[in-house]
Legacy VTK file of the C-alpha trace (Angstrom):
# vtk DataFile Version 3.0
C-alpha trace
ASCII
DATASET POLYDATA
POINTS 282 float
-13.300 71.935 -60.844
-9.566 71.378 -60.594
-7.769 68.067 -60.212
-5.965 67.729 -56.944
-5.419 65.748 -53.824
-5.328 66.498 -50.138
-2.862 64.567 -47.991
-3.251 64.897 -44.215
-4.779 68.340 -44.293
-2.587 70.103 -46.870
-4.100 70.703 -50.303
-1.780 69.680 -53.112
-3.378 70.673 -56.408
-2.324 71.378 -59.934
-0.942 74.908 -59.689
-2.657 78.104 -60.636
-0.753 80.037 -63.291
0.760 82.272 -60.642
1.863 79.395 -58.441
4.844 78.549 -60.587
6.225 82.030 -60.115
5.698 81.886 -56.383
7.329 78.505 -56.084
10.124 79.382 -58.468
11.009 82.381 -56.378
10.861 80.474 -53.226
10.687 76.722 -53.005
14.320 77.066 -53.313
14.027 78.723 -50.563
10.844 78.889 -48.553
8.336 76.355 -49.740
5.617 79.016 -49.772
3.160 76.998 -51.836
2.290 74.342 -49.257
2.341 77.026 -46.578
-0.296 79.074 -48.384
-2.408 76.019 -49.058
-2.296 74.994 -45.425
-3.252 78.544 -44.427
-6.131 78.624 -46.907
-7.391 75.360 -45.582
-7.316 76.614 -41.991
-9.343 79.632 -43.142
-11.733 77.324 -44.970
-11.201 79.175 -48.250
-8.891 77.034 -50.342
-11.300 76.981 -53.246
-10.025 73.594 -54.346
-12.212 70.612 -54.887
-11.688 68.004 -52.210
-11.069 64.448 -53.402
-13.911 61.981 -53.364
-13.325 58.407 -52.372
-13.491 56.146 -55.373
-13.874 52.445 -55.694
-10.889 50.143 -55.434
-8.821 48.515 -52.797
-6.705 51.483 -51.794
-9.178 54.374 -51.723
-11.535 53.974 -48.828
-15.123 55.160 -48.679
-17.245 56.512 -45.870
-15.185 58.141 -43.108
-11.925 58.388 -45.065
-10.574 60.731 -47.701
-7.824 59.697 -50.069
-7.134 56.562 -48.027
-6.722 58.479 -44.757
-9.027 58.306 -41.742
-11.194 61.388 -41.432
-9.614 62.440 -38.157
-6.140 62.291 -39.754
-7.212 64.263 -42.825
-7.822 67.415 -40.813
-4.736 67.656 -38.633
-2.089 68.652 -41.177
-2.677 72.388 -41.447
-1.428 73.416 -38.020
1.535 71.027 -38.152
2.633 72.330 -41.563
2.430 76.081 -41.079
4.914 76.617 -38.251
7.759 74.483 -39.726
7.396 76.185 -43.099
7.529 79.648 -41.551
10.664 78.765 -39.572
12.238 77.186 -42.637
11.639 80.261 -44.742
13.060 82.501 -42.035
16.261 80.429 -41.912
16.908 80.889 -45.619
16.029 84.557 -45.639
18.504 85.080 -42.835
21.244 83.441 -44.895
20.437 85.475 -48.024
20.266 88.733 -46.071
23.572 88.095 -44.326
25.168 87.121 -47.651
24.103 90.446 -49.134
25.488 92.332 -46.144
28.816 90.525 -46.512
28.910 91.351 -50.216
28.227 95.015 -49.415
31.211 95.055 -47.067
33.389 93.793 -49.928
32.748 96.933 -51.981
30.371 98.535 -54.443
31.375 96.372 -57.403
31.150 93.237 -55.277
27.610 93.905 -54.060
26.507 94.833 -57.584
27.927 91.596 -58.973
26.395 89.660 -56.091
22.924 91.019 -56.782
23.198 90.172 -60.485
24.420 86.678 -59.664
21.733 86.153 -57.044
18.955 87.162 -59.412
20.287 84.828 -62.115
20.467 82.021 -59.573
16.921 82.574 -58.337
15.607 82.992 -61.873
16.846 79.527 -62.741
14.617 78.089 -60.069
11.730 78.751 -62.461
13.232 76.216 -64.847
13.329 73.440 -62.264
10.736 74.265 -59.656
7.875 73.105 -61.861
9.181 69.618 -61.100
8.924 70.376 -57.388
5.284 71.399 -57.842
4.653 68.159 -59.725
6.396 66.232 -56.956
4.209 67.797 -54.265
1.081 66.896 -56.180
1.935 63.422 -57.422
3.641 62.174 -54.264
0.756 63.341 -52.063
-1.726 61.698 -54.416
0.066 58.345 -54.387
0.462 58.368 -50.612
-3.191 59.299 -50.250
-4.016 56.179 -52.244
-1.834 54.158 -49.903
0.760 53.428 -52.589
4.139 54.210 -51.062
5.947 52.205 -53.719
4.173 54.156 -56.453
5.199 57.396 -54.781
8.788 56.180 -54.636
8.803 55.359 -58.349
7.495 58.825 -59.211
10.094 60.400 -56.938
12.874 58.432 -58.639
11.764 59.597 -62.080
11.515 63.224 -61.010
14.932 63.071 -59.332
16.507 61.678 -62.484
14.851 64.341 -64.614
15.978 67.088 -62.237
19.579 65.902 -62.424
19.473 65.962 -66.229
17.997 69.466 -66.311
20.577 70.650 -63.797
23.442 69.375 -65.950
21.979 71.046 -69.046
21.679 74.355 -67.187
25.265 74.038 -65.954
26.526 73.538 -69.502
24.398 76.440 -70.752
25.762 78.818 -68.118
29.354 77.807 -68.706
28.982 78.309 -72.435
27.586 81.856 -72.135
29.472 83.047 -69.054
31.385 85.663 -71.052
28.255 87.085 -72.705
25.517 86.954 -70.061
26.951 89.609 -67.682
26.830 92.214 -70.451
23.041 92.039 -70.346
23.171 93.463 -66.805
26.062 95.897 -66.642
28.462 98.044 -68.658
30.895 98.350 -65.775
34.048 96.385 -66.604
34.827 95.391 -63.004
31.259 94.254 -62.317
31.261 92.345 -65.617
34.404 90.486 -64.595
33.019 89.677 -61.162
29.737 88.376 -62.585
31.679 86.157 -64.983
33.535 84.803 -61.980
30.307 84.219 -60.053
28.822 82.348 -63.000
31.318 79.585 -62.264
29.700 79.154 -58.845
26.214 79.431 -60.320
26.977 76.891 -63.043
28.372 74.299 -60.669
25.396 74.790 -58.370
22.768 74.056 -61.026
22.660 70.240 -60.660
22.684 70.621 -56.874
19.907 73.221 -56.998
17.769 71.038 -59.240
18.063 68.056 -56.915
17.375 70.224 -53.860
14.236 71.790 -55.333
12.788 68.453 -56.404
13.825 66.790 -53.148
11.977 69.505 -51.251
8.882 68.890 -53.354
9.057 65.156 -52.742
9.279 65.505 -48.968
6.654 68.254 -48.907
4.321 65.922 -50.777
5.164 63.301 -48.148
4.301 65.809 -45.404
7.789 65.527 -43.949
7.744 69.154 -42.819
9.453 68.683 -39.469
12.490 67.036 -41.026
12.665 69.690 -43.745
12.731 72.396 -41.080
15.486 70.696 -39.077
17.549 70.029 -42.185
17.192 73.628 -43.315
18.293 74.873 -39.901
21.459 72.755 -40.039
22.178 73.905 -43.588
21.620 77.541 -42.629
23.975 77.298 -39.650
26.675 75.732 -41.857
26.177 78.414 -44.485
26.376 81.240 -41.949
29.576 79.756 -40.545
31.162 79.794 -44.012
29.917 83.337 -44.628
31.456 84.563 -41.377
34.778 82.835 -42.032
34.979 83.748 -45.719
36.420 86.857 -47.300
35.223 88.899 -50.236
32.774 87.802 -52.897
34.246 84.301 -52.982
33.476 83.892 -49.305
29.893 85.003 -49.916
29.262 82.515 -52.680
31.096 79.750 -50.879
28.510 80.246 -48.149
25.646 79.929 -50.641
27.204 76.791 -52.100
27.499 75.389 -48.581
23.791 76.064 -48.031
22.761 74.058 -51.088
25.265 71.264 -50.518
24.072 70.786 -46.951
20.441 70.823 -48.070
21.213 68.225 -50.737
23.047 66.059 -48.211
20.132 66.125 -45.780
17.529 65.396 -48.447
19.645 62.615 -49.920
20.118 60.963 -46.548
16.402 61.129 -45.792
15.464 59.671 -49.171
18.190 57.072 -49.681
19.076 56.296 -46.052
16.592 53.450 -45.703
15.210 52.526 -42.323
17.986 54.308 -40.487
16.960 57.628 -42.035
13.270 57.023 -41.288
12.117 58.709 -44.485
8.408 58.681 -45.360
9.097 56.969 -48.698
11.241 54.160 -47.339
10.066 50.869 -48.866
12.576 48.490 -47.257
LINES 1 283
282 0 1 2 3 4 5 6 7 8 9 10 11 12 13 14 15 16 17 18 19 20 21 22 23 24 25 26 27 28 29 30 31 32 33 34 35 36 37 38 39 40 41 42 43 44 45 46 47 48 49 50 51 52 53 54 55 56 57 58 59 60 61 62 63 64 65 66 67 68 69 70 71 72 73 74 75 76 77 78 79 80 81 82 83 84 85 86 87 88 89 90 91 92 93 94 95 96 97 98 99 100 101 102 103 104 105 106 107 108 109 110 111 112 113 114 115 116 117 118 119 120 121 122 123 124 125 126 127 128 129 130 131 132 133 134 135 136 137 138 139 140 141 142 143 144 145 146 147 148 149 150 151 152 153 154 155 156 157 158 159 160 161 162 163 164 165 166 167 168 169 170 171 172 173 174 175 176 177 178 179 180 181 182 183 184 185 186 187 188 189 190 191 192 193 194 195 196 197 198 199 200 201 202 203 204 205 206 207 208 209 210 211 212 213 214 215 216 217 218 219 220 221 222 223 224 225 226 227 228 229 230 231 232 233 234 235 236 237 238 239 240 241 242 243 244 245 246 247 248 249 250 251 252 253 254 255 256 257 258 259 260 261 262 263 264 265 266 267 268 269 270 271 272 273 274 275 276 277 278 279 280 281
């Protein structure tokens, strides 16, 4: 059996070996892991062991699972799938439009953009494991009825994500003149990739906080807010992409996407009662 916890109908379990790759490619961007787990649960084929109620004040026995009434433990699948699909579509639209804008800027520009984009997405592997941990641990604590415990875990993961993001930023800045040569021998493309690495480097702390923040709110089953926040971020990013020019305009749009995501997640997490976040302990 595999350790795990189900919170309101979505199975959050320690990941399969392939899950990290899936999440690394996409929590940034789509949050495919909880989507697939919700879908598996609806099909009745998740294959994960369901939690058993254990003794203690917070975990209830009988008609509850993980501290949740039985009728509440089965209603999360439907409510999770649609927001996650919409959220993923928003980001894919931004990335597709960014590529089309880069293509309009010229052959060298689109080549440099694709190299930069792959480096950016690859780095999500380094941080997204924290998002997977956040999904699991936050859901487990909330299932036990310990919102304060979930908040403490979220604080630790957020701090760790910020530290990793800063380290990645320093690493990219230090090798910005060497890294492009692993992808191209074209001098113009090399120069453009070096330029894009400035954007990628600065984005690393923001990316790390966004990925972990997504995991925290996914573990809290805050899917509706995540979808709305992603829509706002996508609209802002598309506006920058339309107004921008050249490769700088493209990457300014991607920066805007991540900054807006970080702003929304930060407000939800640190905004107290006014923000109405699921981990508010005021």
